[in-house]
C-alpha positions as CSV (number, residue, x, y, z in Angstrom):
1,M,0.0,0.0,0.0
2,I,1.3,3.5,-0.9
3,E,1.8,5.7,2.2
4,I,-0.2,9.0,2.1
5,P,2.1,12.0,2.3
6,E,1.9,14.2,5.4
7,I,-1.0,16.7,5.0
8,V,-0.9,20.2,6.4
9,K,-4.1,22.2,6.3
10,T,-3.7,26.0,5.9
11,S,-5.8,29.0,5.4
12,K,-3.2,30.8,3.3
13,K,-2.6,30.3,-0.4
14,R,1.2,30.9,-0.1
15,V,3.1,28.6,2.3
16,S,6.7,27.9,3.1
17,C,8.2,24.5,3.8
18,D,11.7,23.6,5.2
19,G,10.9,20.0,6.0
20,S,11.6,20.5,9.7
21,T,8.4,21.9,11.2
22,D,8.0,19.0,13.6
23,I,11.7,18.0,14.0
24,P,13.5,18.9,17.2
25,G,16.7,20.9,16.2
26,G,15.1,22.8,13.3
27,A,16.1,23.4,9.8
28,A,19.5,21.8,9.9
29,L,17.7,18.5,9.7
30,G,15.2,19.5,7.0
31,H,15.7,21.0,3.5
32,P,16.2,24.5,2.0
33,R,13.1,26.6,2.7
34,V,10.9,26.9,-0.4
35,W,7.8,29.0,-1.0
36,L,4.8,27.3,-2.6
37,E,1.6,28.6,-4.0
38,I,-1.7,26.7,-3.8
39,D,-3.5,26.8,-7.1
40,E,-7.1,26.0,-8.3
41,K,-6.6,22.3,-7.3
42,G,-6.7,23.4,-3.7
43,Y,-3.3,21.9,-2.7
44,V,0.4,22.0,-3.4
45,E,3.1,19.4,-2.7
46,C,6.7,20.2,-1.6
47,G,9.2,18.9,-4.1
48,Y,11.7,18.0,-1.4
49,C,9.7,16.2,1.3
50,D,6.3,15.5,-0.4
51,R,4.4,17.3,2.3
52,R,1.0,18.3,1.0
53,F,-0.4,21.7,1.9
54,V,-4.2,21.8,1.5
55,L,-6.3,25.0,1.5
56,T,-8.9,24.8,4.2
57,G,-12.3,24.9,2.5
58,G,-10.8,24.4,-0.9
59,P,-11.6,21.7,-3.5
60,A,-9.0,19.3,-2.0
61,D,-10.1,19.7,1.6
62,V,-11.6,16.2,2.1
63,S,-10.9,13.4,4.6
64,P,-8.1,11.1,3.4
65,A,-10.4,8.1,4.3
66,L,-12.8,9.2,1.5
67,T,-10.1,9.2,-1.2
68,E,-8.7,5.7,-0.5
69,D,-9.6,2.8,-2.6
């Protein structure tokens, strides 16, 4: 089974990711900070860590259980 990427819900269309939000010790253990823009799909994925940022109330804001086969 394919593992679902980490999902972060946000109310902002422009988000930053450094891969170390929940890692003790900070950015030294993550990746370079990148800025991402959520488009009409309602989500954007980080190219480094595959973290998915979902716009709250947007078209992609659904429960992961509803999208599994």
